[in-house]
Every structure is written in structure tokens, then in C-alpha cells.
N, CA, C and O atoms as a GROMACS GRO file, in nm:
protein
  424
    1UNK      N    1  -0.791  -0.216  -1.542
    1UNK     CA    2  -0.719  -0.223  -1.430
    1UNK      C    3  -0.709  -0.125  -1.350
    1UNK      O    4  -0.732  -0.007  -1.376
    2UNK      N    5  -0.665  -0.183  -1.221
    2UNK     CA    6  -0.641  -0.085  -1.094
    2UNK      C    7  -0.519  -0.031  -1.082
    2UNK      O    8  -0.431  -0.100  -1.134
    3UNK      N    9  -0.482   0.071  -1.030
    3UNK     CA   10  -0.363   0.133  -1.005
    3UNK      C   11  -0.348   0.100  -0.838
    3UNK      O   12  -0.432   0.110  -0.750
    4UNK      N   13  -0.258   0.073  -0.834
    4UNK     CA   14  -0.245   0.026  -0.675
    4UNK      C   15  -0.077   0.074  -0.641
    4UNK      O   16   0.013   0.046  -0.719
    5UNK      N   17  -0.056   0.142  -0.527
    5UNK     CA   18   0.069   0.187  -0.510
    5UNK      C   19   0.110   0.152  -0.364
    5UNK      O   20   0.062   0.186  -0.256
    6UNK      N   21   0.245   0.052  -0.407
    6UNK     CA   22   0.290  -0.001  -0.263
    6UNK      C   23   0.419   0.050  -0.178
    6UNK      O   24   0.532   0.075  -0.221
    7UNK      N   25   0.373   0.058  -0.046
    7UNK     CA   26   0.519   0.161   0.014
    7UNK      C   27   0.569   0.014   0.099
    7UNK      O   28   0.679   0.021   0.153
    8UNK      N   29   0.500  -0.105   0.111
    8UNK     CA   30   0.501  -0.170   0.252
    8UNK      C   31   0.551  -0.344   0.196
    8UNK      O   32   0.644  -0.364   0.119
    9UNK      N   33   0.477  -0.436   0.248
    9UNK     CA   34   0.494  -0.545   0.218
    9UNK      C   35   0.430  -0.611   0.091
    9UNK      O   36   0.465  -0.720   0.044
   10UNK      N   37   0.340  -0.535   0.047
   10UNK     CA   38   0.293  -0.562  -0.067
   10UNK      C   39   0.382  -0.576  -0.192
   10UNK      O   40   0.342  -0.618  -0.300
   11UNK      N   41   0.529  -0.528  -0.158
   11UNK     CA   42   0.604  -0.507  -0.247
   11UNK      C   43   0.720  -0.632  -0.230
   11UNK      O   44   0.817  -0.627  -0.305
   12UNK      N   45   0.712  -0.724  -0.149
   12UNK     CA   46   0.763  -0.875  -0.114
   12UNK      C   47   0.713  -0.950  -0.221
   12UNK      O   48   0.594  -0.946  -0.254
   13UNK      N   49   0.828  -1.043  -0.298
   13UNK     CA   50   0.769  -1.049  -0.412
   13UNK      C   51   0.708  -1.236  -0.356
   13UNK      O   52   0.634  -1.315  -0.414
   14UNK      N   53   0.771  -1.246  -0.242
   14UNK     CA   54   0.710  -1.392  -0.175
   14UNK      C   55   0.560  -1.353  -0.125
   14UNK      O   56   0.482  -1.448  -0.131
   15UNK      N   57   0.499  -1.213  -0.069
   15UNK     CA   58   0.375  -1.210  -0.026
   15UNK      C   59   0.312  -1.176  -0.175
   15UNK      O   60   0.197  -1.212  -0.198
   16UNK      N   61   0.373  -1.121  -0.255
   16UNK     CA   62   0.273  -1.157  -0.393
   16UNK      C   63   0.257  -1.245  -0.449
   16UNK      O   64   0.159  -1.232  -0.523
   17UNK      N   65   0.325  -1.384  -0.461
   17UNK     CA   66   0.328  -1.492  -0.512
   17UNK      C   67   0.204  -1.572  -0.417
   17UNK      O   68   0.134  -1.658  -0.471
   18UNK      N   69   0.192  -1.546  -0.314
   18UNK     CA   70   0.058  -1.575  -0.184
   18UNK      C   71  -0.046  -1.557  -0.230
   18UNK      O   72  -0.138  -1.637  -0.250
   19UNK      N   73  -0.034  -1.392  -0.262
   19UNK     CA   74  -0.191  -1.379  -0.245
   19UNK      C   75  -0.227  -1.356  -0.421
   19UNK      O   76  -0.331  -1.397  -0.473
   20UNK      N   77  -0.126  -1.289  -0.488
   20UNK     CA   78  -0.184  -1.303  -0.646
   20UNK      C   79  -0.156  -1.442  -0.715
   20UNK      O   80  -0.166  -1.462  -0.836
   21UNK      N   81  -0.136  -1.491  -0.665
   21UNK     CA   82  -0.057  -1.622  -0.772
   21UNK      C   83   0.104  -1.600  -0.875
   21UNK      O   84   0.168  -1.685  -0.936
   22UNK      N   85   0.131  -1.429  -0.859
   22UNK     CA   86   0.224  -1.424  -0.946
   22UNK      C   87   0.319  -1.307  -0.873
   22UNK      O   88   0.297  -1.245  -0.769
   23UNK      N   89   0.429  -1.300  -0.960
   23UNK     CA   90   0.487  -1.157  -0.900
   23UNK      C   91   0.424  -1.055  -0.982
   23UNK      O   92   0.384  -1.074  -1.096
   24UNK      N   93   0.417  -0.926  -0.904
   24UNK     CA   94   0.391  -0.839  -0.978
   24UNK      C   95   0.512  -0.743  -1.041
   24UNK      O   96   0.618  -0.767  -0.985
   25UNK      N   97   0.520  -0.664  -1.121
   25UNK     CA   98   0.616  -0.569  -1.204
   25UNK      C   99   0.525  -0.432  -1.220
   25UNK      O  100   0.411  -0.405  -1.256
   26UNK      N  101   0.628  -0.367  -1.178
   26UNK     CA  102   0.543  -0.243  -1.135
   26UNK      C  103   0.684  -0.094  -1.152
   26UNK      O  104   0.801  -0.119  -1.180
   27UNK      N  105   0.642   0.010  -1.134
   27UNK     CA  106   0.722   0.104  -1.160
   27UNK      C  107   0.722   0.185  -1.008
   27UNK      O  108   0.629   0.190  -0.928
   28UNK      N  109   0.847   0.241  -0.999
   28UNK     CA  110   0.871   0.311  -0.938
   28UNK      C  111   0.814   0.436  -0.912
   28UNK      O  112   0.830   0.491  -1.021
   29UNK      N  113   0.736   0.549  -0.813
   29UNK     CA  114   0.654   0.599  -0.803
   29UNK      C  115   0.697   0.699  -0.656
   29UNK      O  116   0.769   0.645  -0.571
   30UNK      N  117   0.654   0.827  -0.635
   30UNK     CA  118   0.654   0.839  -0.506
   30UNK      C  119   0.512   0.917  -0.459
   30UNK      O  120   0.474   1.013  -0.526
   31UNK      N  121   0.439   0.875  -0.350
   31UNK     CA  122   0.354   0.956  -0.296
   31UNK      C  123   0.399   1.083  -0.202
   31UNK      O  124   0.441   1.055  -0.089
   32UNK      N  125   0.394   1.231  -0.244
   32UNK     CA  126   0.431   1.382  -0.162
   32UNK      C  127   0.297   1.400  -0.083
   32UNK      O  128   0.180   1.371  -0.107
   33UNK      N  129   0.369   1.469   0.030
   33UNK     CA  130   0.282   1.514   0.129
   33UNK      C  131   0.238   1.371   0.220
   33UNK      O  132   0.123   1.347   0.256
   34UNK      N  133   0.321   1.311   0.239
   34UNK     CA  134   0.265   1.175   0.316
   34UNK      C  135   0.383   1.130   0.406
   34UNK      O  136   0.491   1.167   0.361
   35UNK      N  137   0.388   1.074   0.500
   35UNK     CA  138   0.519   1.031   0.592
   35UNK      C  139   0.435   0.901   0.627
   35UNK      O  140   0.313   0.889   0.640
   36UNK      N  141   0.554   0.790   0.642
   36UNK     CA  142   0.504   0.677   0.673
   36UNK      C  143   0.542   0.657   0.853
   36UNK      O  144   0.644   0.692   0.913
   37UNK      N  145   0.425   0.592   0.903
   37UNK     CA  146   0.421   0.594   1.043
   37UNK      C  147   0.397   0.444   1.096
   37UNK      O  148   0.354   0.359   1.019
   38UNK      N  149   0.425   0.414   1.226
   38UNK     CA  150   0.392   0.263   1.262
   38UNK      C  151   0.267   0.227   1.349
   38UNK      O  152   0.246   0.299   1.447
   39UNK      N  153   0.163   0.102   1.317
   39UNK     CA  154   0.087   0.088   1.368
   39UNK      C  155   0.119  -0.056   1.410
   39UNK      O  156   0.186  -0.138   1.348
   40UNK      N  157   0.067  -0.069   1.512
   40UNK     CA  158   0.047  -0.183   1.638
   40UNK      C  159  -0.030  -0.294   1.609
   40UNK      O  160  -0.135  -0.289   1.672
   41UNK      N  161  -0.022  -0.385   1.545
   41UNK     CA  162  -0.169  -0.458   1.528
   41UNK      C  163  -0.137  -0.591   1.587
   41UNK      O  164  -0.038  -0.657   1.553
   42UNK      N  165  -0.247  -0.639   1.701
   42UNK     CA  166  -0.206  -0.793   1.751
   42UNK      C  167  -0.232  -0.912   1.677
   42UNK      O  168  -0.341  -0.932   1.623
   43UNK      N  169  -0.152  -0.980   1.672
   43UNK     CA  170  -0.166  -1.077   1.573
   43UNK      C  171  -0.103  -1.236   1.682
   43UNK      O  172  -0.035  -1.244   1.785
   44UNK      N  173  -0.156  -1.319   1.610
   44UNK     CA  174  -0.143  -1.466   1.681
   44UNK      C  175  -0.079  -1.483   1.792
   44UNK      O  176  -0.124  -1.525   1.898
   45UNK      N  177   0.087  -1.430   1.754
   45UNK     CA  178   0.235  -1.425   1.828
   45UNK      C  179   0.263  -1.354   1.896
   45UNK      O  180   0.366  -1.366   1.964
   46UNK      N  181   0.168  -1.232   1.906
   46UNK     CA  182   0.194  -1.120   1.962
   46UNK      C  183   0.185  -0.954   1.904
   46UNK      O  184   0.092  -0.952   1.823
   47UNK      N  185   0.233  -0.850   1.913
   47UNK     CA  186   0.203  -0.763   1.838
   47UNK      C  187   0.291  -0.717   1.786
   47UNK      O  188   0.399  -0.704   1.844
   48UNK      N  189   0.271  -0.671   1.637
   48UNK     CA  190   0.392  -0.645   1.505
   48UNK      C  191   0.348  -0.514   1.493
   48UNK      O  192   0.233  -0.472   1.503
   49UNK      N  193   0.443  -0.457   1.472
   49UNK     CA  194   0.422  -0.337   1.401
   49UNK      C  195   0.420  -0.325   1.247
   49UNK      O  196   0.472  -0.414   1.180
   50UNK      N  197   0.371  -0.234   1.196
   50UNK     CA  198   0.390  -0.262   1.044
   50UNK      C  199   0.320  -0.067   0.971
   50UNK      O  200   0.276   0.034   1.028
   51UNK      N  201   0.340  -0.097   0.858
   51UNK     CA  202   0.395   0.052   0.837
   51UNK      C  203   0.254   0.102   0.744
   51UNK      O  204   0.196   0.038   0.657
   52UNK      N  205   0.224   0.232   0.793
   52UNK     CA  206   0.126   0.300   0.754
   52UNK      C  207   0.125   0.478   0.708
   52UNK      O  208   0.182   0.564   0.776
   53UNK      N  209   0.045   0.507   0.573
   53UNK     CA  210   0.074   0.624   0.544
   53UNK      C  211  -0.020   0.732   0.619
   53UNK      O  212  -0.141   0.715   0.635
   54UNK      N  213   0.065   0.865   0.669
   54UNK     CA  214  -0.011   0.915   0.737
   54UNK      C  215  -0.006   1.097   0.632
   54UNK      O  216   0.108   1.132   0.601
   55UNK      N  217  -0.090   1.167   0.599
   55UNK     CA  218  -0.131   1.274   0.477
   55UNK      C  219  -0.046   1.410   0.580
   55UNK      O  220  -0.111   1.453   0.675
   56UNK      N  221   0.085   1.463   0.557
   56UNK     CA  222   0.142   1.571   0.627
   56UNK      C  223   0.073   1.689   0.557
   56UNK      O  224   0.027   1.788   0.613
   57UNK      N  225   0.074   1.664   0.443
   57UNK     CA  226   0.049   1.791   0.315
   57UNK      C  227   0.150   1.883   0.321
   57UNK      O  228   0.145   2.003   0.293
   58UNK      N  229   0.273   1.796   0.373
   58UNK     CA  230   0.438   1.895   0.350
   58UNK      C  231   0.484   1.827   0.225
   58UNK      O  232   0.502   1.705   0.223
   59UNK      N  233   0.505   1.912   0.108
   59UNK     CA  234   0.521   1.859   0.005
   59UNK      C  235   0.722   1.812  -0.011
   59UNK      O  236   0.787   1.796  -0.115
   60UNK      N  237   0.770   1.803   0.147
   60UNK     CA  238   0.893   1.789   0.145
   60UNK      C  239   0.914   1.627   0.222
   60UNK      O  240   1.010   1.559   0.259
   61UNK      N  241   0.780   1.615   0.220
   61UNK     CA  242   0.734   1.471   0.274
   61UNK      C  243   0.707   1.340   0.167
   61UNK      O  244   0.593   1.310   0.132
   62UNK      N  245   0.795   1.287   0.132
   62UNK     CA  246   0.777   1.202   0.034
   62UNK      C  247   0.794   1.061   0.076
   62UNK      O  248   0.868   1.031   0.170
   63UNK      N  249   0.709   0.947  -0.011
   63UNK     CA  250   0.712   0.788   0.032
   63UNK      C  251   0.740   0.768  -0.092
   63UNK      O  252   0.706   0.847  -0.180
   64UNK      N  253   0.819   0.636  -0.116
   64UNK     CA  254   0.894   0.605  -0.198
   64UNK      C  255   0.824   0.446  -0.238
   64UNK      O  256   0.809   0.376  -0.139
   65UNK      N  257   0.788   0.394  -0.348
   65UNK     CA  258   0.724   0.288  -0.346
   65UNK      C  259   0.691   0.231  -0.470
   65UNK      O  260   0.784   0.250  -0.548
   66UNK      N  261   0.583   0.159  -0.530
   66UNK     CA  262   0.561   0.094  -0.672
   66UNK      C  263   0.461   0.079  -0.728
   66UNK      O  264   0.380  -0.011  -0.703
   67UNK      N  265   0.446   0.186  -0.834
   67UNK     CA  266   0.298   0.123  -0.893
   67UNK      C  267   0.266   0.025  -0.946
   67UNK      O  268   0.337  -0.009  -1.041
   68UNK      N  269   0.150  -0.061  -0.910
   68UNK     CA  270   0.159  -0.154  -0.987
   68UNK      C  271   0.036  -0.165  -1.074
   68UNK      O  272  -0.037  -0.089  -1.011
   69UNK      N  273  -0.032  -0.204  -1.170
   69UNK     CA  274  -0.172  -0.218  -1.232
   69UNK      C  275  -0.212  -0.367  -1.164
   69UNK      O  276  -0.126  -0.455  -1.154
   70UNK      N  277  -0.347  -0.385  -1.119
   70UNK     CA  278  -0.425  -0.494  -1.073
   70UNK      C  279  -0.554  -0.503  -1.146
   70UNK      O  280  -0.628  -0.410  -1.177
   71UNK      N  281  -0.572  -0.663  -1.175
   71UNK     CA  282  -0.680  -0.649  -1.193
   71UNK      C  283  -0.824  -0.624  -1.080
   71UNK      O  284  -0.803  -0.614  -0.959
   72UNK      N  285  -0.929  -0.619  -1.120
   72UNK     CA  286  -1.039  -0.576  -1.014
   72UNK      C  287  -1.064  -0.697  -0.879
   72UNK      O  288  -1.116  -0.680  -0.768
   73UNK      N  289  -0.997  -0.835  -0.947
   73UNK     CA  290  -1.039  -0.936  -0.847
   73UNK      C  291  -0.894  -0.910  -0.796
   73UNK      O  292  -0.895  -0.909  -0.673
   74UNK      N  293  -0.786  -0.891  -0.840
   74UNK     CA  294  -0.673  -0.878  -0.736
   74UNK      C  295  -0.671  -0.770  -0.643
   74UNK      O  296  -0.617  -0.782  -0.533
   75UNK      N  297  -0.735  -0.648  -0.687
   75UNK     CA  298  -0.745  -0.551  -0.563
   75UNK      C  299  -0.845  -0.584  -0.454
   75UNK      O  300  -0.850  -0.524  -0.347
   76UNK      N  301  -0.929  -0.690  -0.493
   76UNK     CA  302  -1.021  -0.751  -0.384
   76UNK      C  303  -0.918  -0.836  -0.292
   76UNK      O  304  -0.895  -0.832  -0.171
   77UNK      N  305  -0.861  -0.920  -0.403
   77UNK     CA  306  -0.747  -1.033  -0.276
   77UNK      C  307  -0.672  -0.920  -0.175
   77UNK      O  308  -0.663  -0.941  -0.054
   78UNK      N  309  -0.618  -0.800  -0.240
   78UNK     CA  310  -0.487  -0.716  -0.153
   78UNK      C  311  -0.583  -0.672  -0.032
   78UNK      O  312  -0.549  -0.681   0.086
   79UNK      N  313  -0.706  -0.624  -0.075
   79UNK     CA  314  -0.801  -0.572   0.014
   79UNK      C  315  -0.799  -0.700   0.140
   79UNK      O  316  -0.764  -0.689   0.257
   80UNK      N  317  -0.840  -0.795   0.084
   80UNK     CA  318  -0.866  -0.893   0.219
   80UNK      C  319  -0.727  -0.936   0.252
   80UNK      O  320  -0.729  -1.017   0.346
   81UNK      N  321  -0.613  -0.912   0.210
   81UNK     CA  322  -0.470  -0.956   0.287
   81UNK      C  323  -0.479  -0.842   0.391
   81UNK      O  324  -0.501  -0.879   0.507
   82UNK      N  325  -0.462  -0.692   0.369
   82UNK     CA  326  -0.467  -0.562   0.417
   82UNK      C  327  -0.528  -0.565   0.540
   82UNK      O  328  -0.477  -0.507   0.635
   83UNK      N  329  -0.706  -0.670   0.560
   83UNK     CA  330  -0.745  -0.687   0.680
   83UNK      C  331  -0.833  -0.568   0.720
   83UNK      O  332  -0.858  -0.473   0.646
   84UNK      N  333  -0.885  -0.586   0.867
   84UNK     CA  334  -0.966  -0.455   0.913
   84UNK      C  335  -0.864  -0.356   0.937
   84UNK      O  336  -0.917  -0.248   0.913
   85UNK      N  337  -0.742  -0.338   0.974
   85UNK     CA  338  -0.674  -0.235   1.025
   85UNK      C  339  -0.603  -0.154   0.885
   85UNK      O  340  -0.503  -0.082   0.884
   86UNK      N  341  -0.665  -0.181   0.806
   86UNK     CA  342  -0.604  -0.081   0.648
   86UNK      C  343  -0.733  -0.075   0.607
   86UNK      O  344  -0.818  -0.158   0.639
   87UNK      N  345  -0.761   0.064   0.506
   87UNK     CA  346  -0.856   0.078   0.445
   87UNK      C  347  -0.780   0.140   0.306
   87UNK      O  348  -0.664   0.180   0.294
   88UNK      N  349  -0.863   0.134   0.230
   88UNK     CA  350  -0.813   0.142   0.080
   88UNK      C  351  -0.827   0.298   0.004
   88UNK      O  352  -0.908   0.276  -0.086
   89UNK      N  353  -0.794   0.420  -0.003
   89UNK     CA  354  -0.814   0.582  -0.042
   89UNK      C  355  -0.744   0.563  -0.131
   89UNK      O  356  -0.662   0.472  -0.145
   90UNK      N  357  -0.780   0.678  -0.225
   90UNK     CA  358  -0.729   0.738  -0.354
   90UNK      C  359  -0.660   0.849  -0.359
   90UNK      O  360  -0.719   0.952  -0.326
   91UNK      N  361  -0.539   0.856  -0.394
   91UNK     CA  362  -0.462   0.950  -0.396
   91UNK      C  363  -0.384   0.979  -0.489
   91UNK      O  364  -0.396   0.888  -0.571
   92UNK      N  365  -0.294   1.070  -0.535
   92UNK     CA  366  -0.258   1.116  -0.669
   92UNK      C  367  -0.056   1.110  -0.621
   92UNK      O  368  -0.018   1.157  -0.514
   93UNK      N  369   0.031   1.055  -0.706
   93UNK     CA  370   0.145   1.038  -0.704
   93UNK      C  371   0.235   1.130  -0.764
   93UNK      O  372   0.174   1.182  -0.858
   94UNK      N  373   0.316   1.163  -0.760
   94UNK     CA  374   0.403   1.265  -0.793
   94UNK      C  375   0.426   1.215  -0.951
   94UNK      O  376   0.499   1.294  -1.011
   95UNK      N  377   0.384   1.113  -1.025
   95UNK     CA  378   0.381   1.134  -1.180
   95UNK      C  379   0.228   1.150  -1.202
   95UNK      O  380   0.168   1.106  -1.300
   96UNK      N  381   0.180   1.208  -1.113
   96UNK     CA  382   0.001   1.241  -1.175
   96UNK      C  383  -0.058   1.134  -1.198
   96UNK      O  384  -0.150   1.156  -1.277
   97UNK      N  385  -0.051   1.013  -1.166
   97UNK     CA  386  -0.138   0.886  -1.141
   97UNK      C  387  -0.200   0.913  -1.057
   97UNK      O  388  -0.158   0.985  -0.966
   98UNK      N  389  -0.341   0.856  -1.062
   98UNK     CA  390  -0.455   0.809  -0.970
   98UNK      C  391  -0.455   0.675  -0.894
   98UNK      O  392  -0.493   0.565  -0.935
   99UNK      N  393  -0.416   0.701  -0.799
   99UNK     CA  394  -0.390   0.517  -0.729
   99UNK      C  395  -0.457   0.489  -0.606
   99UNK      O  396  -0.493   0.567  -0.518
  100UNK      N  397  -0.469   0.331  -0.617
  100UNK     CA  398  -0.517   0.298  -0.444
  100UNK      C  399  -0.393   0.316  -0.350
  100UNK      O  400  -0.290   0.341  -0.412
  101UNK      N  401  -0.384   0.310  -0.229
  101UNK     CA  402  -0.302   0.291  -0.125
  101UNK      C  403  -0.359   0.261  -0.021
  101UNK      O  404  -0.454   0.330   0.016
  102UNK      N  405  -0.321   0.167   0.042
  102UNK     CA  406  -0.367   0.139   0.209
  102UNK      C  407  -0.294   0.219   0.320
  102UNK      O  408  -0.175   0.225   0.352
  103UNK      N  409  -0.446   0.302   0.382
  103UNK     CA  410  -0.405   0.367   0.483
  103UNK      C  411  -0.442   0.310   0.654
  103UNK      O  412  -0.473   0.192   0.673
  104UNK      N  413  -0.437   0.364   0.715
  104UNK     CA  414  -0.513   0.304   0.867
  104UNK      C  415  -0.674   0.328   0.848
  104UNK      O  416  -0.743   0.420   0.804
  105UNK      N  417  -0.693   0.217   0.897
  105UNK     CA  418  -0.865   0.222   0.904
  105UNK      C  419  -0.952   0.266   1.014
  105UNK      O  420  -0.983   0.203   1.115
  106UNK      N  421  -0.984   0.382   0.979
  106UNK     CA  422  -1.040   0.500   1.149
  106UNK      C  423  -1.157   0.470   1.199
  106UNK      O  424  -1.199   0.531   1.297
   0.00000   0.00000   0.00000
């Protein structure tokens, strides 16, 4: 299984059902030393703002989210959902779990 930390749209049950064919069960956790910013992505009906994590290295900055366990196949489905504007990176959560999380593609 693969650990994935979700802080944005991947926490939405309807989106999970669409992507994975099921609703995920997860554990609340925190990402320390990061803040959420917004990126603008042009879509079919205009430009929409989406959350994106940015490393600050400030321990006072935290992001609350959910730690999910996905199969390798489901992780690839999440990659497809996130698209070209996001990339998957590994980080360590407050719980000391090493997880995948999506950040801005540079």
C-alpha cells in the first residue's frame, strides 16, 4: 500500500468515488513546515484557483489533512486526476509517517 496525504479536493467523498470507485477511509494528520497557497489553472470554463502546498521550513506553519492508504494502481489514478499542474513528492508528516503529497509542478 502507498501512503497519500490529502489536503484539498482528494478529501472530497464524491471525487474519491469518481476516481477510485470507493470512498477512502483515512486518519487525520498534519504536514509541518508547509503552507497552502493557491495556483490558477485554466480550465474549459475559465481560470480556477486550486490549493497547493509550499515548503516554508517554519514549524509554526502546518497543513491539516487526511492520511489515506492507496493501492499502487489507485495512486496512479490520483496522479491522473491531479494532472500536469501537480507533481507527487514524498514528505514526512507530524506522525512521522512518510507519505506522498501533491505539490506544484515546476
